[in-house]
C-alpha positions as CSV (number, residue, x, y, z in Angstrom):
1,M,-48.7,-11.9,-49.9
2,A,-49.3,-14.2,-46.9
3,Q,-46.6,-12.4,-44.9
4,L,-48.1,-8.9,-45.4
5,P,-50.2,-7.4,-42.5
6,K,-53.9,-7.5,-43.0
7,P,-55.3,-4.1,-44.1
8,T,-57.8,-2.7,-41.6
9,H,-59.1,0.3,-43.5
10,P,-62.9,0.1,-43.8
11,S,-62.8,0.8,-47.5
12,V,-60.6,-2.3,-48.2
13,L,-63.0,-4.9,-49.6
14,V,-60.3,-7.5,-50.5
15,G,-56.9,-7.5,-48.9
16,T,-54.3,-10.1,-48.2
17,E,-56.3,-12.4,-46.0
18,T,-57.1,-15.1,-48.7
19,S,-54.2,-14.4,-51.0
20,D,-56.7,-13.3,-53.7
21,D,-55.6,-12.3,-57.1
22,A,-55.7,-8.5,-56.4
23,G,-56.7,-6.0,-53.8
24,V,-60.0,-4.1,-54.0
25,Y,-60.7,-0.7,-52.4
26,A,-64.2,0.8,-52.3
27,L,-64.7,4.4,-53.5
28,D,-68.4,4.4,-52.8
29,D,-71.4,2.0,-52.9
30,Q,-71.2,1.8,-56.7
31,R,-67.5,1.8,-57.5
32,A,-64.4,0.0,-56.3
33,I,-60.9,0.0,-57.7
34,I,-58.8,-3.1,-58.2
35,C,-55.0,-2.9,-57.8
36,T,-52.4,-5.4,-58.9
37,A,-48.9,-5.7,-60.2
38,D,-47.0,-8.5,-61.9
39,F,-43.9,-8.9,-64.0
40,I,-42.1,-11.9,-65.5
41,T,-38.9,-13.0,-67.2
42,P,-38.9,-13.7,-70.9
43,V,-41.0,-16.6,-72.1
44,A,-39.6,-16.6,-75.7
45,D,-36.9,-15.1,-77.8
46,D,-39.5,-12.9,-79.6
47,P,-39.6,-9.6,-77.6
48,Y,-43.0,-8.5,-79.0
49,R,-44.7,-11.8,-77.9
50,F,-42.9,-11.6,-74.6
51,G,-44.5,-8.2,-74.1
52,Q,-47.9,-9.5,-75.0
53,V,-47.7,-12.4,-72.6
54,A,-46.3,-10.3,-69.7
55,A,-49.1,-7.8,-70.1
56,A,-51.9,-10.5,-70.4
57,N,-50.4,-12.1,-67.3
58,A,-50.7,-8.9,-65.3
59,L,-54.1,-7.9,-66.6
60,S,-55.5,-11.3,-65.7
61,D,-55.6,-10.5,-62.0
62,V,-58.1,-7.7,-62.7
63,F,-60.3,-10.0,-64.8
64,A,-60.1,-12.8,-62.2
65,M,-61.7,-10.3,-59.7
66,G,-64.6,-9.7,-62.1
67,G,-63.3,-6.2,-63.1
68,E,-62.3,-4.2,-66.1
69,A,-58.9,-2.7,-66.5
70,L,-58.6,1.0,-66.6
71,V,-54.9,2.1,-66.6
72,A,-51.5,0.5,-66.3
73,L,-47.9,1.5,-65.6
74,A,-45.1,-0.4,-67.3
75,L,-42.6,-2.1,-64.9
76,C,-39.3,-2.6,-66.7
77,A,-36.0,-4.1,-65.5
78,F,-33.8,-4.0,-68.6
79,P,-30.2,-5.1,-68.8
80,K,-27.8,-2.5,-70.1
81,E,-26.9,-4.6,-73.1
82,L,-30.6,-5.1,-74.2
83,D,-31.0,-4.0,-77.8
84,P,-33.1,-0.8,-77.9
85,E,-35.2,-2.3,-80.7
86,A,-35.9,-5.3,-78.6
87,A,-36.9,-3.1,-75.7
88,Q,-39.3,-1.1,-77.9
89,A,-40.8,-4.4,-79.2
90,I,-41.4,-5.6,-75.6
91,L,-43.2,-2.3,-74.8
92,A,-45.1,-2.5,-78.1
93,G,-46.4,-6.0,-77.3
94,G,-47.5,-4.8,-73.9
95,Q,-49.1,-1.7,-75.3
96,D,-51.1,-3.7,-77.9
97,K,-52.4,-6.1,-75.3
98,V,-53.4,-3.3,-72.9
99,T,-55.2,-1.6,-75.7
100,E,-57.0,-4.9,-76.5
101,A,-58.1,-5.0,-72.9
102,G,-59.7,-1.6,-73.2
103,A,-57.1,0.1,-70.9
104,V,-54.4,2.7,-71.3
105,I,-50.7,2.7,-70.3
106,L,-50.0,6.1,-68.6
107,G,-46.3,5.6,-68.1
108,G,-44.0,3.4,-66.1
109,H,-40.6,3.0,-64.5
110,T,-37.4,1.4,-65.8
111,V,-34.3,0.2,-63.9
112,R,-31.1,-1.5,-65.0
113,N,-31.0,-5.1,-64.0
114,D,-28.9,-8.1,-65.0
115,Q,-32.1,-10.2,-65.4
116,L,-34.7,-9.0,-67.9
117,F,-38.2,-8.4,-66.4
118,Y,-41.3,-6.8,-67.8
119,G,-44.8,-6.4,-66.5
120,L,-47.5,-4.0,-65.4
121,A,-49.0,-2.4,-62.4
122,V,-52.7,-2.3,-63.3
123,T,-55.7,-0.4,-61.8
124,G,-59.2,-1.6,-62.7
125,Q,-62.7,-1.1,-61.5
126,V,-65.6,-3.3,-60.3
127,H,-69.0,-2.9,-58.7
128,P,-68.6,-3.7,-55.0
129,K,-71.3,-6.3,-55.2
130,K,-70.0,-8.0,-58.4
131,I,-66.5,-8.9,-57.2
132,L,-65.3,-12.4,-58.0
133,R,-63.3,-13.8,-55.2
134,N,-61.1,-16.9,-54.9
135,I,-63.5,-17.9,-52.1
136,G,-67.1,-18.8,-52.2
137,A,-67.2,-22.2,-53.9
138,R,-70.0,-24.4,-52.7
139,P,-70.5,-28.2,-52.4
140,G,-72.2,-29.3,-55.6
141,D,-70.6,-26.6,-57.8
142,A,-68.9,-27.6,-61.0
143,L,-65.4,-26.5,-61.7
144,V,-64.5,-25.1,-65.1
145,L,-60.9,-24.4,-66.4
146,T,-60.5,-22.1,-69.3
147,K,-57.0,-22.7,-70.6
148,P,-54.7,-25.7,-71.1
149,L,-51.9,-26.4,-68.6
150,G,-48.2,-27.0,-69.3
151,T,-46.7,-23.5,-70.0
152,G,-43.8,-23.9,-67.6
153,L,-42.8,-27.2,-69.1
154,L,-42.9,-25.9,-72.7
155,I,-41.1,-22.6,-72.0
156,N,-38.2,-24.4,-70.1
157,G,-38.1,-27.2,-72.6
158,R,-37.7,-24.9,-75.6
159,R,-35.0,-23.0,-73.7
160,K,-33.0,-26.3,-73.7
161,G,-33.7,-26.9,-77.4
162,L,-36.4,-29.5,-76.8
163,G,-39.8,-29.6,-78.3
164,T,-40.8,-27.7,-81.4
165,D,-41.3,-24.0,-82.3
166,E,-44.9,-24.9,-83.2
167,E,-45.6,-26.2,-79.7
168,L,-44.1,-23.1,-78.1
169,S,-46.0,-20.9,-80.5
170,A,-49.3,-22.5,-79.5
171,A,-48.4,-22.1,-75.9
172,L,-47.6,-18.4,-76.4
173,D,-50.9,-17.9,-78.2
174,S,-52.7,-19.4,-75.1
175,M,-50.7,-17.2,-72.7
176,A,-51.3,-14.0,-74.7
177,R,-55.1,-14.7,-74.8
178,L,-56.9,-12.3,-72.4
179,N,-59.1,-13.7,-69.7
180,R,-61.4,-10.8,-70.0
181,G,-64.2,-12.5,-72.0
182,A,-64.0,-15.6,-69.8
183,A,-64.4,-13.5,-66.7
184,Q,-67.3,-11.6,-68.1
185,A,-69.0,-14.9,-69.0
186,A,-68.3,-16.2,-65.5
187,L,-70.2,-13.2,-64.1
188,R,-73.1,-13.7,-66.4
189,Y,-73.4,-17.3,-65.3
190,G,-73.3,-16.5,-61.6
191,A,-69.9,-17.8,-60.7
192,H,-69.5,-18.4,-57.0
193,A,-65.7,-18.2,-57.0
194,C,-62.9,-17.6,-59.5
195,T,-59.1,-17.4,-59.6
196,D,-56.5,-17.5,-62.3
197,I,-53.9,-20.3,-62.5
198,T,-50.4,-18.9,-62.5
199,G,-47.1,-19.4,-60.6
200,F,-48.3,-21.8,-57.9
201,G,-49.6,-24.2,-60.5
202,F,-53.0,-25.8,-60.8
203,A,-52.9,-27.6,-57.5
204,G,-51.7,-24.5,-55.6
205,H,-54.3,-22.1,-56.9
206,A,-57.1,-24.7,-56.7
207,L,-56.3,-25.3,-53.1
208,G,-56.3,-21.6,-52.4
209,M,-59.9,-21.6,-53.6
210,L,-60.8,-24.7,-51.6
211,V,-59.2,-23.8,-48.3
212,G,-60.7,-20.3,-48.4
213,S,-64.1,-21.7,-49.2
214,R,-63.8,-24.5,-46.7
215,V,-64.6,-27.2,-49.2
216,S,-62.9,-29.9,-51.2
217,A,-62.9,-30.9,-54.9
218,R,-62.8,-34.0,-57.0
219,I,-60.9,-33.5,-60.3
220,N,-61.2,-35.8,-63.3
221,V,-57.5,-35.9,-64.4
222,A,-58.5,-37.1,-67.9
223,A,-60.5,-33.9,-68.4
224,L,-57.6,-31.6,-67.6
225,P,-56.7,-29.8,-70.9
226,L,-52.9,-30.0,-71.7
227,L,-50.9,-28.0,-74.2
228,D,-49.4,-30.1,-77.0
229,G,-45.9,-31.3,-76.1
230,A,-46.3,-30.8,-72.3
231,R,-46.2,-34.5,-71.5
232,A,-43.3,-35.0,-73.9
233,Q,-41.3,-32.4,-72.0
234,I,-41.8,-34.3,-68.8
235,R,-40.5,-37.4,-70.5
236,N,-37.5,-35.3,-71.6
237,G,-36.8,-34.7,-68.0
238,I,-37.8,-31.0,-68.0
239,T,-39.0,-29.3,-64.9
240,T,-38.9,-25.8,-63.4
241,A,-37.4,-24.1,-60.4
242,A,-40.9,-23.6,-59.0
243,T,-42.2,-27.1,-59.5
244,A,-40.7,-28.7,-56.4
245,P,-41.7,-25.8,-54.1
246,N,-45.2,-25.9,-55.5
247,R,-45.4,-29.7,-54.9
248,A,-44.0,-29.3,-51.3
249,A,-46.6,-26.6,-50.5
250,A,-49.7,-28.3,-52.0
251,S,-49.0,-32.1,-51.8
252,P,-50.2,-32.5,-48.1
253,R,-53.7,-31.6,-49.3
254,V,-53.6,-33.5,-52.6
255,R,-55.0,-37.0,-52.8
256,A,-53.9,-38.6,-56.1
257,S,-52.4,-41.7,-57.4
258,L,-51.2,-40.7,-60.8
259,D,-48.4,-41.5,-63.2
260,P,-45.4,-39.2,-62.8
261,E,-46.3,-37.2,-66.0
262,L,-49.8,-36.2,-64.9
263,E,-48.6,-35.7,-61.3
264,Q,-46.1,-33.1,-62.4
265,I,-48.7,-31.2,-64.5
266,L,-50.6,-30.4,-61.2
267,F,-47.6,-28.5,-59.9
268,D,-46.2,-27.0,-63.1
269,P,-46.1,-23.1,-62.7
270,Q,-48.3,-21.4,-65.3
271,T,-47.7,-18.0,-66.9
272,S,-50.9,-16.2,-67.9
273,G,-52.9,-19.3,-67.3
274,G,-56.7,-19.7,-67.4
275,L,-59.4,-19.1,-64.9
276,L,-60.7,-21.7,-62.5
277,I,-64.4,-21.0,-62.1
278,A,-66.8,-22.6,-59.5
279,L,-70.4,-22.2,-60.4
280,D,-73.8,-23.9,-60.1
281,S,-73.6,-27.3,-61.7
282,S,-76.7,-26.8,-63.8
283,R,-75.1,-23.8,-65.6
284,A,-71.6,-25.2,-66.2
285,D,-72.2,-26.9,-69.5
286,A,-73.8,-23.8,-71.0
287,L,-70.8,-21.7,-69.8
288,V,-68.3,-24.1,-71.3
289,S,-70.2,-24.1,-74.6
290,E,-70.2,-20.3,-74.7
291,L,-66.5,-20.1,-73.8
292,R,-65.4,-22.7,-76.3
293,S,-67.2,-20.9,-79.1
294,G,-65.5,-17.6,-78.2
295,D,-62.8,-16.4,-75.8
296,A,-61.7,-19.8,-74.4
297,P,-61.7,-22.5,-77.0
298,H,-60.1,-25.0,-74.6
299,A,-62.5,-24.5,-71.7
300,V,-63.6,-27.7,-70.1
301,R,-65.6,-28.9,-67.1
302,I,-62.9,-30.6,-64.9
303,G,-64.6,-31.6,-61.7
304,E,-66.9,-30.8,-58.8
305,V,-66.8,-29.2,-55.4
306,I,-67.5,-31.5,-52.5
307,A,-68.1,-31.0,-48.8
308,A,-65.3,-32.1,-46.4
309,D,-64.2,-31.4,-42.9
310,E,-60.7,-30.6,-44.0
311,P,-60.1,-29.1,-47.5
312,F,-58.3,-31.4,-50.0
313,L,-57.9,-31.8,-53.7
314,E,-58.7,-35.3,-55.0
315,V,-57.5,-36.1,-58.4
316,V,-58.9,-39.3,-59.9
């Protein structure tokens, strides 16, 4: 995204300039469309659950912008040897998750590929004055995270026969949970900024918000929610291909003195992770309480936004 030219059309409300979660194009003063696309490799052997997670992951970009999903197109890169029943199960999982989101799959495109990919191109809608951006956090804001971290560790660990099926199942449940309700709650509580935590890891996406907002943040590492088994996978020596690049990109702006387990959690790439929400501190506890009783049972207040000349992420 950062290498793409900045859109100059007057109807573009959100383009590539802040590497936001999706693009937004105004139709008129009451309506804007949100456009995004995402696809992933399998996160589990169960094709139906893979389809669910991939769809939830793609839909999340629309919700992170404060919008509602309208229509989607399936993006399929299927190996020639893929069992037709497995392919149908992937599509069914995606279909069911899109239906849950209140949207419709209109069609899609399939190509043959050695590596299996599945995802969606999603179009949503939002009121032009109600867009949630990954910029806008203010000093004094509280930061709320809506899902636990550690999906990359658990997926890769289970691929190597480490961890338990129960731990992976709980992670898949988290990944398949839509961020729709959490985003709607963020809007009701007047969120100043919002982004979803995905491939760049917690540190990368948090810094995207901080740099774009020209602020810093102090995170209470003990408050970060972790999936069961994530720390054990670090002790098992598990990492991901994206962890080192995530660390290299984010670490110059990260101030932390942590044990290696917790340090790696900051850079672990997430699939269909939660929302990071910045909002007025006085409203944060009420938001967390509502989220925990409904769509985000692991939501927690993790830190605060602070003023700084140069944006950084302090983890204490």
